C-alpha positions in Angstrom: 39.5 1.3 3.7 40.5 3.2 6.8 38.3 6.1 5.7 35.4 3.7 5.1 35.8 2.0 8.5 35.8 5.4 10.2 32.6 6.3 8.4 31.0 3.1 9.7 31.6 4.3 13.3 30.7 8.0 13.0 27.8 8.1 10.6 25.3 10.2 12.6 26.4 11.6 15.9 23.4 13.1 17.6 22.3 10.8 20.5 19.3 11.3 22.8 18.3 9.5 25.9 14.8 9.3 27.3 12.3 7.1 29.2 10.7 4.2 27.4 7.8 5.0 25.1 7.9 8.7 26.0 6.9 11.1 23.3 9.4 13.9 23.6 8.6 15.9 20.4 5.3 16.0 18.6 4.7 18.5 15.9 2.5 18.4 12.8 4.7 16.0 10.9 7.8 15.2 13.1 7.5 13.0 16.2 10.3 11.8 18.5 9.7 8.8 20.7 12.0 6.9 23.0 11.7 3.2 23.3 13.5 0.5 25.3 15.3 -2.2 23.4 14.7 -5.0 25.9 16.8 -7.5 23.9 19.9 -5.2 24.4 18.8 -3.5 27.6 19.2 0.1 26.2 17.1 3.0 25.1 16.7 4.3 21.6 15.1 7.4 20.0 12.8 7.1 17.0 12.3 10.1 14.6 9.0 9.6 12.9 8.0 11.6 9.8 4.3 11.7 9.0 2.5 12.2 5.6 1.2 15.6 4.9 -2.5 14.6 5.4 -2.0 12.3 8.4 -3.6 14.7 10.9 -6.6 15.5 8.7 -7.5 12.1 7.3 -8.5 8.6 8.6 -6.4 6.8 6.1 -3.9 4.1 6.8 -0.4 4.4 5.4 2.6 2.2 4.4 5.6 2.4 6.6 9.3 2.7 5.8 11.7 1.8 8.6 15.1 3.5 8.3 18.4 3.3 10.3 20.8 6.1 11.3 17.8 8.4 11.9 20.2 11.2 12.9 21.0 11.8 9.3 17.7 11.3 7.5 15.9 14.6 7.7 16.7 18.2 6.7 15.1 19.4 10.0 17.9 20.4 12.3 20.7 19.3 10.0 22.9 20.9 7.3 21.5 19.6 4.0 24.9 18.2 3.1 24.7 15.8 6.1 21.2 14.6 5.3 19.4 12.1 3.1 16.7 14.9 2.7 14.0 12.2 3.2 11.5 14.7 4.5 12.0 17.2 1.7 11.8 14.4 -0.9 8.6 13.0 0.4 6.9 16.3 1.0 7.3 17.1 -2.7 5.3 14.0 -3.7 1.5 13.8 -4.0 -0.1 12.8 -0.6 -1.2 9.5 -1.9 2.4 8.5 -2.5 3.6 9.4 1.0 4.4 6.8 3.7 5.1 7.1 7.4 8.9 7.0 7.9 10.2 5.6 11.1 13.8 6.6 11.6 15.7 4.6 14.3 18.7 6.4 15.9 21.9 4.4 15.7 23.6 3.4 19.0 26.8 5.6 18.7 29.8 3.4 19.5 27.5 0.4 19.5 26.4 1.1 15.9 28.6 -1.6 14.2 27.6 -4.2 16.8 23.9 -3.5 16.6 23.9 -3.6 12.8 26.1 -6.8 12.5 24.4 -10.1 12.0 27.7 -11.8 12.7 30.7 -11.1 14.9 33.6 -9.4 13.2 36.9 -7.7 14.1 35.0 -4.5 14.5 32.3 -5.5 16.9 30.1 -8.2 18.4 27.0 -9.7 16.7 24.1 -7.8 18.2 22.3 -7.6 14.8 20.0 -10.6 15.4 18.8 -9.1 18.8 18.4 -5.7 17.1 16.2 -7.2 14.4 14.2 -9.0 17.1 13.5 -5.6 18.6 12.3 -4.3 15.2 10.0 -7.2 14.8 8.7 -7.9 18.3 8.7 -4.4 19.8 9.1 -1.6 17.3 6.7 -2.6 14.6 3.9 -3.5 17.1 4.4 -0.2 18.8 4.1 1.7 15.5 1.1 -0.3 14.3 -0.6 0.3 17.7 0.0 4.0 17.8 -0.3 5.0 14.2 -2.7 4.3 11.3 -0.6 1.8 9.3 -1.0 -0.7 6.6 0.5 -3.6 8.5 1.2 -6.2 5.8 4.7 -6.8 4.3 3.7 -5.4 0.9 3.3 -2.0 2.6 6.3 -2.3 5.0 9.9 -1.7 3.9 13.2 -1.3 5.6 16.2 0.7 4.3 19.7 1.9 5.3 23.2 2.6 4.2 26.5 1.0 5.0 26.0 -1.1 8.1 22.4 0.0 7.9 22.2 -1.5 4.5 23.6 -4.8 5.8 21.1 -5.1 8.6 18.2 -4.1 6.4 19.1 -6.8 3.9 19.5 -9.3 6.7 16.1 -8.4 8.3 14.3 -8.8 5.0 15.8 -12.2 4.4 15.0 -13.4 7.9 11.5 -11.9 8.2 10.0 -11.7 4.7 6.5 -11.9 6.3 7.3 -8.6 8.1 9.5 -6.6 5.6 8.4 -6.9 2.0 11.2 -4.8 0.6 14.7 -3.6 1.4 16.6 -0.5 0.3 20.2 -1.6 0.5 22.5 1.3 0.0 26.3 0.8 0.0 25.9 -2.3 2.2 28.9 -3.3 4.4 28.6 -6.9 3.2 32.4 -7.3 3.5 32.3 -6.9 7.2 30.2 -10.0 7.6 31.0 -12.3 4.7 28.9 -15.0 6.4 25.9 -13.2 4.8 26.8 -14.9 1.5 26.2 -18.4 3.0 23.1 -17.2 4.8 21.7 -16.1 1.4 22.8 -19.4 -0.2 21.0 -21.4 2.5 17.9 -19.2 2.7 14.6 -20.0 1.2 13.9 -16.6 -0.3 10.2 -15.6 -0.5 9.1 -14.9 -4.1 7.3 -11.8 -2.7 10.6 -10.3 -1.3 11.9 -7.3 -3.1 15.5 -5.9 -3.0 17.0 -2.6 -4.2 20.8 -2.2 -4.3 22.7 1.0 -4.9 26.3 2.2 -4.3 28.9 4.5 -5.8 31.8 3.6 -8.0 34.2 5.4 -5.7 33.8 3.2 -2.6 36.8 0.9 -3.1 35.5 -2.5 -4.4 31.9 -1.9 -3.1 30.4 -2.1 -6.5 32.0 -5.5 -7.1 30.6 -6.8 -3.8 27.2 -5.6 -4.6 27.2 -7.1 -8.1 28.4 -10.4 -6.7 25.4 -10.4 -4.2 23.1 -9.5 -7.1 24.4 -12.5 -9.0 23.9 -14.8 -5.9 20.4 -13.7 -5.4 19.5 -14.3 -9.1 20.7 -17.9 -8.6 18.1 -18.1 -5.9 15.5 -17.2 -8.5 14.9 -13.6 -7.4 13.3 -12.1 -10.5 14.0 -8.8 -12.2 10.6 -7.7 -11.2 11.6 -8.2 -7.5 15.1 -6.8 -7.9 16.2 -4.3 -10.5 19.9 -4.3 -11.6 22.0 -2.6 -8.9 22.4 1.2 -9.3 26.1 2.1 -9.5 26.4 5.9 -9.3 29.4 7.2 -11.2 31.8 9.4 -9.2 29.9 8.9 -5.9 31.6 8.0 -2.6 30.4 6.5 0.7 28.3 9.4 2.0 24.9 11.0 2.4 25.3 12.8 -0.9 25.2 9.6 -2.8 22.3 8.1 -0.7 20.1 11.1 -1.1 20.7 11.1 -4.9 19.3 7.5 -5.1 16.7 7.6 -2.4 14.0 9.0 -4.8 14.8 6.1 -7.2 14.4 3.5 -4.4 11.2 5.1 -3.1 9.6 5.3 -6.5 10.4 1.6 -7.1 9.0 0.6 -3.7 5.7 2.4 -4.1 5.1 0.7 -7.4 4.6 -2.5 -5.4 1.8 -1.0 -3.2 
C-alpha cells in the first residue's frame, strides 16, 4: 500500500509553467498549450496530439481527454515510462484517429485535483478541476480545433487518481463525456464514490471501460465491486464490458499501455 500511495503522488514529474492560452510548442502533430485553471487559480499545460491528416484535411475529429499528460507520449520519454498513446494511434488508419488532449497533473497537488472528496491524502479539488474541464478546457479545444463536440465523440480517460476523476466526470457530466477509460482507479481513496454512484441517475448513453492488474493489492476486487454496483443501476453489457484484469500486472504505465489499445478500440466502436 505504501508503494501504491507513493505512486499516486509521483506519477509523472515534468511540470511546465506558462502564460494563459499561450501556444508554446506547435509541430505537425504535437501542440503544447498553457491554460489558466480559474477555479483553482493556477496554470496547467496541455499536450495535444493531432491525427495524421489533421493539417491536410477539413474533417472534424473525436476528442479523448487524458490526465497525467507527462506520461502519455513516447516523444521525450523513455518508452517504459509512457503509455505510448502517440505510437499506438499513429499505427491506426487515419479514419480511426482522434485528437488526444493530455492535461498535465499538478505535481504535489495531483491527489487533491483528482479527488472528488476530501481524504487523508489531500483536499477535494476534484469538483473544481472537473468544472475547469467542462467550462474552460472543452470550450477552448472546440473553439481552436476541428472537433466533433457531442458526447458520443468525447471521452475521458486516466489511471489511478486519473481513473477516479475520469469516472467521476463521466457520471457528473454525461452530456459532455460519453465514455470513460477507467484504469486502476483509486476508488479506495474516496469510498464516497460508491454512494455517489448509488444515488446517481446514470445516463443510458454513458459508457464505461474498467481495467486493472491482479498485482495491485485488492484493486481487482474494488473494480469488480464497482462493476457490480453499476450493473444494479442498469448499465448494460453493451455500455460496459466486463472489467479487464491483466494477469501479473502491477500499478504502472506498462499495464496501462498494454490495455490502452483495447479501450481505444472499444471506444471507437461507439462513434
